[in-house]
C-alpha positions in Angstrom: 3.8 -34.8 31.7 0.4 -35.2 30.1 0.5 -35.9 26.4 0.7 -32.7 24.2 1.0 -30.4 27.2 3.9 -28.4 28.6 3.1 -28.6 32.3 3.4 -31.4 34.8 0.5 -33.5 36.0 -1.4 -32.1 39.0 -0.2 -34.7 41.4 3.4 -33.9 40.5 2.8 -30.2 41.1 1.1 -30.8 44.5 3.1 -33.5 46.0 6.4 -34.3 44.3 7.5 -30.7 43.6 6.8 -29.5 47.2 9.3 -32.2 48.4 11.9 -31.7 45.6 12.2 -28.0 45.2 13.6 -25.5 47.7 11.7 -22.4 48.8 13.4 -19.8 51.1 11.8 -18.5 54.3 9.4 -15.6 53.8 9.2 -16.1 50.1 5.8 -15.6 48.4 4.4 -17.2 45.3 1.1 -15.6 44.4 -1.9 -17.9 43.7 -2.3 -17.0 40.1 1.3 -17.9 39.2 1.8 -20.7 36.7 4.6 -23.0 37.9 5.5 -25.4 35.2 8.2 -27.0 37.2 9.3 -30.6 36.9 11.2 -32.7 39.4 14.1 -33.6 37.1 15.4 -30.0 37.0 16.0 -27.6 39.9 13.6 -24.9 40.9 14.9 -22.9 44.0 13.8 -19.5 45.3 15.6 -17.6 48.1 14.5 -15.9 51.2 11.9 -13.1 51.0 11.5 -13.5 47.2 8.2 -12.5 45.7 6.8 -14.0 42.5 3.7 -11.9 41.4 0.5 -13.0 39.8 0.3 -14.3 36.2 4.1 -15.1 36.1 5.0 -18.3 34.3 8.1 -20.2 35.4 9.2 -23.3 33.4 12.2 -25.5 34.3 11.4 -28.2 31.8 14.5 -27.7 29.8 16.8 -26.2 32.4 17.2 -25.2 36.1 15.6 -22.0 37.4 17.5 -20.6 40.5 16.3 -17.4 42.0 18.2 -15.7 44.9 17.1 -13.8 48.0 14.9 -10.7 48.1 14.1 -10.8 44.4 10.9 -9.5 42.9 9.5 -11.0 39.7 6.8 -8.6 38.4 3.3 -9.4 37.1 3.0 -11.4 33.9 6.7 -12.1 33.5 8.0 -15.3 31.9 11.1 -17.2 33.1 12.1 -20.3 31.1 15.3 -22.1 32.3 18.1 -22.4 32.4 18.2 -19.2 34.4 20.2 -18.2 37.4 19.4 -15.0 39.3 21.3 -13.5 42.1 20.0 -11.5 45.1 18.2 -8.2 45.3 16.9 -8.2 41.7 13.8 -6.4 40.4 11.9 -7.5 37.3 9.2 -5.2 36.3 6.0 -6.3 34.5 6.0 -8.5 31.4 9.7 -9.3 31.3 10.6 -12.4 29.3 13.7 -14.5 29.9 14.1 -17.6 27.9 17.2 -19.8 28.0 16.1 -21.9 25.1 15.9 -21.6 21.3 14.1 -23.7 18.8 16.0 -25.1 15.9 14.7 -24.2 12.4 17.4 -25.3 10.0 15.7 -28.4 8.6 13.1 -27.1 6.2 11.7 -30.6 5.7 10.1 -30.7 9.1 8.1 -28.3 11.2 10.0 -26.1 13.6 7.8 -27.4 16.5 9.2 -30.9 16.0 12.9 -29.9 15.8 15.1 -30.0 18.9 15.8 -27.1 21.2 19.1 -25.7 22.3 19.8 -24.1 25.6 22.2 -21.4 26.9 22.0 -20.3 30.5 20.9 -16.7 31.4 22.8 -15.3 34.4 21.4 -12.2 36.2 23.9 -11.1 38.8 23.1 -9.2 42.1 21.2 -5.9 42.3 19.9 -5.8 38.7 16.8 -3.9 37.7 15.1 -4.9 34.5 12.3 -2.6 33.2 8.9 -3.5 31.9 8.5 -5.4 28.6 12.2 -6.2 28.3 13.4 -9.5 26.7 16.5 -11.3 27.7 17.7 -13.9 25.2 19.5 -17.2 25.8 23.1 -17.1 26.8 23.1 -13.5 28.2 24.8 -12.5 31.4 23.7 -9.2 33.0 26.4 -7.9 35.4 26.0 -6.6 39.0 24.0 -3.4 39.6 23.1 -3.1 35.9 19.9 -1.5 34.6 18.0 -2.7 31.6 15.6 0.0 30.3 12.0 -0.8 29.6 11.2 -2.4 26.2 14.9 -3.4 25.6 15.9 -6.6 23.7 19.1 -7.8 25.3 21.0 -10.1 23.0 24.6 -9.7 24.4 26.2 -9.6 27.8 25.7 -6.4 29.9 28.7 -5.2 31.9 28.4 -4.5 35.6 27.3 -1.0 36.8 25.9 0.0 33.4 22.6 1.0 31.9 21.5 -0.5 28.5 18.4 0.2 26.4 16.9 -0.2 22.9 16.4 -2.9 20.3 18.9 -4.4 20.3 20.1 -3.1 23.7 23.0 -0.6 23.6 25.2 0.7 26.3 23.9 4.1 27.5 25.7 4.9 30.7 28.3 3.4 33.0 29.2 4.1 36.6 32.6 5.7 37.0 34.0 4.8 40.4 36.7 7.5 40.3 34.2 10.4 39.9 31.3 8.6 41.6 28.9 9.5 38.8 26.9 7.8 36.0 28.5 8.9 32.7 27.1 8.7 29.2 28.8 6.4 26.9 29.6 7.0 23.2 26.3 6.3 21.5 28.0 4.3 18.7 29.5 1.8 21.2 27.6 -1.5 21.2 27.7 -4.1 24.0 
């Protein structure tokens, strides 16, 4: 890493990373994507996955694993540790960060204090709307929908729809009636 920068040196990006990290067949990483991936943590993408322009991916503090047939929309940010399943759609400007800065010591700047990490897990078939924020330690269950502009601070159950700031449970799929049903609006996730 160059001094006072948060991205690897050019030769690491061009040579070492292409040998170390795994990229599935048919996957596409657009040219204007910022890959701040380092060789000491994993960065793997599955088959037929697309990472759009202006996306930033950083594995400096934790692994970034992306499954098959996943779309990461324009200008999204993914900071590890993050594990994504298959068939996921991230709209534009989605932010996922598996790290938090410490701030407790008031005698030193926040920028010099340590970071903590908690893995974000996105299970299969999830759709995350534009401008959503997924915070450290959150798990989003299979086939869930996160509404645009939501701030997700707690786990999202499978087959559910959440929205708001902070995100609340809006609907859940009922397998007995085969319908999406509204949930009591006072119920929090």
